[in-house]
N, C-alpha and C positions, 0 to 999 in steps of 0.2 A: 539559557543553558542551566540545567539543574546540576548542582554540585553537592557531594556529600559534606556533612558538617565537619568530619574529621578527614581532611585531605592529606594524603601522604606527602612526605618530603624526601626527594631523591636527588642525588647530585647528577650533574650533566655528564660526567664521565660514565656513570652506570647506564644512563639513557643511551648515550652514543654507542656503548659497548653492545647493548641488546640488539641494535639494528645495524651494527657494523658501519656506523657513520664516521666520517672523517672531520677534522677541524684543524685550523691553523693554531689553535690554542694548545698549550702544553697539557699533559695529563694532569699535572698538579693544579693548573688553572681550572680545568674542567671539574676536578674533584672538589674544588673549593666553591663551586657555584651550585647553590641549592635551588631546586625547582619544586614549587608547591602547588602547581596546577598545570593543565594543558588545555589549549583551545585552538581551533582552526578558524575562529572568527576574531578579527582585530577589534570588533566592537564589544565582544564579551570577555575580553582579557581582564584578569585581575592581577594585582601585585604579586610578583613571584612566578608568573606563568611562563611556560614554554609556548611560543607562538609557532604553529605549524603552517608554513607558507607554501601552498600548493600551486602548481600551474593550472590555469583554467582556460576555457574556450576564448574568453575575451581579455582577461587580465591575469597577471601572475600575482599570487598572494603576497609575494615579497614587495610589491608596490605599496602595500599597506603596512609595511614593517614599522615605519615611523609612528603611525597611529597606534599600533600595538605596543610599542615601547612607551609612548606617552601614557598609555593606559595601564602600564605596569609590567609588560613583558621584560624578562631579564635575559632571554636567549631565544634563538630562532632555529627551527629545523626546516631545511629547504633543500632544493637541488642545486646543481652548479649554476644554472642560469639565474636562479633566484638569489644566490649568494652574491652575484655581481651587482645586484640592486640594493644591497644592504651595506651600511657602514656604521662603525662605532657601536656595535653590539655583538656579543658572542654568537657564533653561528656554527651549527653542525650540519654536515652535508651528506645526503643520501642519494644514491643513483635512482632510487624509486621511492620518492617521499610519500606517495599515497600508501603503498604497501607498508612502509616504515611507520606511518601514522597509525595504522590499525594495530600493528604489532606492539608498538611502544605504549599506545593507549590502554590496551588490554593488560599489558605487563604492569604499567604504572598503577592501575587500580586493582591489581592482584586478581585478574580474570574473574570479575564478579558474575558473569553469566554461568560459570560452573557452580556457583553457590546457589543458583536458582534452578528450578525445573524449567529450562528455557525451551520454547517452541518457536521455530521459524517457519513461516508459510510463504511459499512463492507460487507463481503462476500468473497468467495474463489476467484472468477474472476470478473473483471470489475471495481474494486474500483478505480484504477488509471484513467481509461477512464472516468468514471462517474464524478469524482471530477475535472478532467481536463476540460471536457465539461461544467460543471456547473460554474467553475471559469471563463471560456471564456464568458459564457452568462452574468454572473455578471459584468465582466469588460466592455463588450460591451454595457450593459444597463446603464452604468455610475455609477456602485457601485464598488468603489475601494475595492478589496478583497485580502484576504490571502489564500494561498494554502499550504497544508502540505501533502506530500505523498512519495511514493517509489522513484519516479524519481527526484523530486525537491521540494524545498520550495520556495514560492514566497510571497513577501510583496508588493502588487500592482504589478508594472512591474519589481521590483528588484528580481532577482533569485539567489538561493543558492543551492548547492548540498545537497541532503539528505543522512544521515548516515543510517537511518532505516525508515521503513514505518511510524511508529508512534514513536515520540521521547520519551525519558524518561521524567518523570513527571516534574522535575524542568526545563528542557530545553523547554518542551511544554508550560508550563505556562508563562515562561519568554518570549518566542516567541510570545505568544498571547498578552502579555502586550505591547510588541513592536508594534504589529499591532494596538492595541487600541491607543497607543501613536501617531501613524502615521495616525490616523483617518480612518482606514479601516472600512468599514461598515459590511463586511461579512467575514466569514472564512469557507473554504471548506477543509475537511481533511479526509484522509483514517484512519480507525481504524482497526488495525489487531487483530486477536484473541489472539496473544501473549500479546499485549498491554492491552487487557481487563483482561486476566488471571493474568498478572503480575502487575496489579494495576497502570499502567502508566497513565490511564485516571481517576483514582480516584480523586474526587474533580472537575472534568470537568462537563459541562452541555451544551447540544446542543438544539437548537430550533427544529431541525429535525435530525432523524437518518434514514439511508436507508439500506436496505438489498437487495443485488443483487442475490445471489445464494449460494449454498453450494455443494461442491463435494470433493472427496478425496484429501487431502493435509495435511501436517504438523502432520501426525500421529506419528512421532517420538516424538513430544511434547505433543499432546493431548491424545494419546493412543487408542482412539476409535472415530468413527464418532459421537456418541452420546455426548461424552465429548467435541468434537470440536463444535458441534451445541450448546450445553449449554453455551459454552464460548461466542459465538456470541450472543445468546439470552439474556445474562446478560446485554447487552447494551440497550435493549429495555424495560427499566423501568423508572419510574418517577425520580429515582435518577440521571439518565443521560440525559433524554430528555423530550420534550413536545409532540412530534408527530412522528409517524413511517410511513415511506413510504416503502412498501414491494412488491417485485416481487412474485406474487402468482402462476406464471407458474412453479416456482421451488417448489418441494414437501416440502422442508424444509421451504421455505417461506410461503407456505400455512399453515403449522403447526405453524409457528411463529405468523401468523396473529391471530390464535385462542387462543394462550397462552399469548400474550403480554398484559400488563395492559394499554398500551398507546392507544390513539385514532389512527386509522389506515387509511392511504390512500393506496389503492391497485393499482398494476400495472399488466398489462398483454399484451402480443403481440396480442392475438386473442380473449380473453374472454371479451365480451362486458359488462359483469356485473362488471368488475373492474372499479375503479374510473377513471383510466387513461388507455387508450388502443388505438391501431391503428385501424382507420376506413378503411385505405387502405395503402398498400406499393407496389409501382410499381417500380421494379428494372430496371436499365439500366446500360450501361457500366460505366457511370460517378458516379453512386450511386443509388439514389432512389428518387421518388416523393412520399411524405408521407402526410397522414391526420391523426391527433391525436385528439381523443375525451378526454376531461378532466372533472374535477369536475364542476358541475353546467351547463353541456352542452357545455362547451368551445370547439371550433373547431380551431385547428391550422393546416393550410395547408402550406407546404413548400417543399424544396428540400434539400437533404443531400448528401455529398460526401462520407459518410461512407458506408462500405460494410459489409454484414454478419448479420445473425440474432442476434448474441450476441451484436453487436454494435447497432442494433435497440433497444434492451433492455436497453443498457447503455444510449442511447439518450433519451429514454422515461423517465427514472428516472431523468436525468438532467433537462429535460423540466418540468416534474411534480413538482420537488422541486423548480425550478425557479418560476413557476407560484404560488405555495403555498406561496412563500416568498413575493409575491406582484408585481412581474414584469409583465407588461402588455403582454397578449398573442400575441397582434399585434407586439410588439417589439420582442418577442421570435421568431415569424414566420420569421421576417426579419433577425434575427441573425443566425438561423440554417444553412443556406447555407455557412456561413463563418466558421463554427466550424470544427476543424480538430482533429484527434485522438491524444492520448498521444504519447510522444516519445517512440520508440521501440515497439509500438503496431500496427501491420500491417503497419509498416513504409516502404515506397517504396525507393529503390535505383535505380535511373534513370541515365544512362550514354548513352542513345541512343540505347540500345540493343533492339533486336527484341523479347524479352520475358519479363515477369514480374518478378521482383526480390523484395522480401519482407523479413523483419526481424520482429519477434514477440517474446514477452516475455513468451509465453505459457510454463508452467512448471508443469502442473498437467494433469492427464489423460483427464479430461473433457475439459480443455482449448485446449489441442492438438487436440482433436476430433473436437471441434467447429471451430478452426482456419482452419483446413484442409477442413472442409465442405465449409467454405467461399472461400478458394482458389479454390475449385472445381467449385463454382458458377461463378467465374470471368474468367474462361478459358474453351475453347473447346479442349485444348491440354492436356498435361500431368501435373500432380502435382509432383514435385520433392522436397522432404523435408529432412532436416538435423536436428537431435535431439540428445541430450545427457541428462543424469540425474546427478544432483549434488551429490557429495560425502558428507558423514557425515550428511545426511538428510534422510527423510522418505524413507526407502528401500522398503516398501510394495507397493509403487506406480510405481516402475521401470518397472516391467513386464506389468503393465497396460498401461503405457506410450508407451512402446515398441509396444504393440498390437495396440494402437491408431494410431501410426505412420504406422505400417504395413497395417492396414485396410484403412487408409485415403489417403495414397500416392501411386502413380504409381511406383515411385522410392523412396525407403526408405533408408536413409543413417544414420546409427547409429554411434555416435561419443561421445567424452567426453565433459563435461560441468562442470567446477569447481570441479574436482575430490577431491580437498582438500587432506585429509590424506589417502584416499583410492586409490586402484589400478584402473586406468581407465579400464583396461582389465576385471577386476572382475565386475565392474559396468555394462559393456557391456554384460557380460555373463548373468547377472540378467535381463537386458533389453530384450534380445532376447530369454528368456526362453520359450520353446515350440513353437518357431517360426522357420520357414524355410526361411532363408535369401539367396536368389539366385540372380545372376546378372540379370539386372543391379543394383539392390539393393546391399548394401554392409555394412560391419562393418569396420570402420576406426577410431582408437582412436586419430588420429591427426586432430583436429578440422579444422585447416587451410586447410589441404589437402582435408578433407571431403567437405568443402565449394567449393573448386576448382573443385572437381569431380562433384558436383551437377551442377555447372555452365557449365562445359564442356559437360554435358549430355543434356543440354537444347536445344530444337529446337524452331523455331519461334512459338510464341503463347503459349508456356508453362509457368508455374509458378514455380519459384524456391523460396522456403521459408525456412529461417533459424530460428529455434525455440529454445527457452529456455533462452537466455541471454538478448534479447531486447536492452534496453538502457545501459546495463552494459558495462564497459570499461576495464575489467580485467578478467584474468583467474587464479584462485587460485589453485596452485599445491604444496603440502607439505608445507603449511604455507607461501608461497611466491606468491604474486599477480603480474603477468606479464601483461603488456599492451595487451589487446585483445578486439577489438570492432567488432562485427559481421558485422556492416555496412561498416566499412573500409575493412575488409577481403572480403566481398562480392563485393565491388567496385573494389578491386584489382583483384579479380578473373575474373570479367567481362572484365576488361581492358586487361587481359592476356589470355582470352578465345581462345582456339585453333580453 
């Protein structure tokens, strides 16, 4: 957890007052107790911290109170249930500790996101690429910026591994305070539907929020597409933002445009009535020559190395937000040719082979279909694709992902991808439901062997694409994460190709 060098000191009474928390302690006792930090992880506690103990799916955070106190926590914020698990340490109680955690964290660090030009991007697909492209534009334009997302966290040019797409509230606000302290001008971050629903961003505020698209994913958590959409839509209010940038080519985006209370900037690949749209896209083997029309008649002409319609959508959003933030369109035009996609997103593995080898994070039906469409665009040969579905996650999308692979690839290889506590074979049965898998397509639960088989099937000019894990560097099986990087496995298979 990143912490600012000069952490504030605030008494427990003031903290309790901000969130209307109750306590068995007297007001005088609460006022006498100084808090010099906040954490939601018992292992990252420092001396003088307030430990926020939240209820979880399997455990209550209060079960780790003793460890937090041993590490230096001087007080705990929790709910009634959690308070019953804690003894001999000051406790303040909130009816909704998740919501309280967001509010108190933002207040404790003096709302650091308001001191940055903060941009939050949400949607099923494209969040990582949009934020990465926008971060690159900001940096190239001379605006030192922070980045928070699935792949990594950055403060200027300093990079850290990310634990989740959107951090828990205390970690998020502390990280933003560090960015402010280091004089970052902007923050670009992914905002997941989980983070919105679980109040991780409560107390946050963005200059701009962007909506990319919505398609089936995370229905193990949200239960229905409508619930999933409403979670995303909750970000597009004055509580969280000042301006919305929305892709109206997506049907949910078009609906969001009509219902949000925010002023809206619209995006479309082809609709010339949108605030930002493409005047032309001329594709070639190296990418595309593009012309973008923007607000007020802006025309940005440039070239991009990015491939695929979804990447043109991602680039359009990044360009639009950059321009809305005040970056000169002339500068943006000069920067676009230097922009590269995010790690693990259509990432090429090149070892001098005579076919194209790619790795992509696609792990929803729509993402799989879109990526395979792009693979088709860049080859006159065959598309050979490897895909698995994660265990202990949304089971309803498995057959849809299997169908997308079947329909989009010439050779479809079904394998495992983080089976976790589930049987890889059973997951594969669900993936190929109602499909006829015949040679040279195959079902192979050994992901390494599946990748080797794909490479060995490749002929000159083909595309081999490994889907689902992208930037990830591990494979989780029965609670154990073993090292596994699709890029390394793909490179090894190319080197050993028969």
